[in-house]
C-alpha positions in Angstrom: 0.0 0.0 0.0 1.1 3.5 -0.7 0.3 6.8 1.3 0.6 10.0 -0.5 0.7 13.5 1.4 0.7 16.8 -0.5 2.0 20.1 0.7 3.0 23.4 -0.5 -0.4 24.9 -1.5 -1.5 28.3 -0.6 -2.7 31.7 -1.8 -0.5 33.5 -4.5 -1.1 36.5 -6.7 -1.6 36.1 -10.5 1.9 35.7 -12.0 3.3 34.1 -9.0 4.8 30.7 -8.3 4.2 27.8 -5.8 5.9 24.6 -5.5 3.9 21.6 -4.5 5.4 18.5 -3.0 4.0 14.8 -2.6 5.7 12.6 -0.2 5.2 8.9 -0.7 5.6 6.1 1.8 4.7 2.3 2.0 6.3 0.8 -1.2 9.1 1.3 -3.6 8.6 4.8 -5.0 10.3 4.0 -8.3 7.7 1.3 -9.1 5.1 4.0 -9.6 4.1 6.5 -12.3 3.4 9.7 -10.5 0.9 12.4 -11.6 -0.8 15.6 -10.5 -4.6 16.2 -11.0 -6.7 19.2 -10.0 -10.3 20.0 -9.3 -11.9 23.3 -9.1 -15.2 23.9 -7.4 -18.1 22.7 -9.5 -15.8 21.0 -12.1 -14.5 17.6 -12.8 -11.1 16.5 -11.7 -8.6 16.9 -14.6 -5.2 15.8 -15.4 -2.3 18.2 -15.0 1.0 16.3 -15.3 2.7 13.0 -15.0 6.0 11.7 -14.9 7.5 8.2 -15.6 9.0 5.7 -13.1 12.6 6.8 -13.7 11.8 10.6 -14.2 13.0 10.4 -17.8 9.6 11.2 -19.4 7.0 13.8 -18.6 3.4 14.7 -19.9 1.4 17.8 -19.4 -2.0 19.1 -20.0 -2.0 21.8 -22.5 -3.2 24.6 -20.2 0.0 24.2 -18.1 2.7 23.5 -20.8 5.4 25.9 -20.4 4.4 27.0 -16.9 4.4 24.0 -14.8 7.3 21.4 -14.3 6.8 18.0 -12.8 9.9 16.3 -11.3 10.7 13.5 -8.9 13.4 12.5 -6.5 13.1 8.8 -6.2 15.7 8.8 -3.3 13.4 11.0 -1.4 10.3 9.3 -2.5 8.8 12.7 -3.4 7.2 14.2 -6.6 7.1 17.9 -7.1 5.1 20.4 -9.1 6.7 23.7 -9.8 3.9 26.2 -10.8 5.0 29.4 -12.4 3.1 32.2 -14.0 0.1 31.1 -12.0 -3.4 32.4 -13.2 -6.9 32.5 -11.5 -7.9 29.7 -13.6 -5.3 27.4 -11.9 -7.2 27.7 -8.7 -8.1 24.3 -7.6 -7.4 21.5 -5.2 -4.3 19.8 -6.5 -4.1 15.9 -6.0 -1.1 13.7 -6.1 -1.7 10.2 -7.5 0.4 7.1 -8.1 0.0 3.8 -10.0 2.2 0.8 -10.7 0.5 0.1 -14.0 -0.6 3.3 -15.6 2.0 4.9 -17.9 3.1 8.5 -17.8 1.4 9.3 -21.1 -2.0 8.4 -19.9 -4.2 11.3 -19.0 -7.0 9.1 -17.4 -7.8 9.6 -13.8 -8.1 5.9 -12.7 -4.9 6.0 -10.4 -4.8 3.6 -7.7 -3.5 5.8 -5.0 -4.4 9.4 -4.2 -3.4 12.0 -1.7 -6.0 14.2 0.2 -5.1 17.3 -1.9 -3.7 20.7 -1.3 -5.6 24.1 -2.0 -4.1 26.3 -4.6 -5.8 29.8 -4.8 -4.6 32.4 -7.3 -5.9 35.9 -7.0 -6.1 38.5 -9.6 
């Protein structure tokens, strides 16, 4: 079993930056594709970014390409989401997800393990 805990959310002005972290425990971290999803009030959860087991490949949703960067440190069992040039439409609860089967280029939301989420609010 895997436990995921997100941190780093908060309130930021438009154009600002935040760095989210997701700490994993319970099983070998490098066995899992890691991803970030987000959900705004009244909207469905949507894919944001994913990274392969080794960290060598990444995938981003179109709205965040060029602004967000996903990375992982397998020695620390942690995945990160660096968010730059934040805009109000980025406001959402951000969730970390892990799966041993799903590949990084999948944008589906059927990951096996999920964190509790961290709130990101971008003011104008």
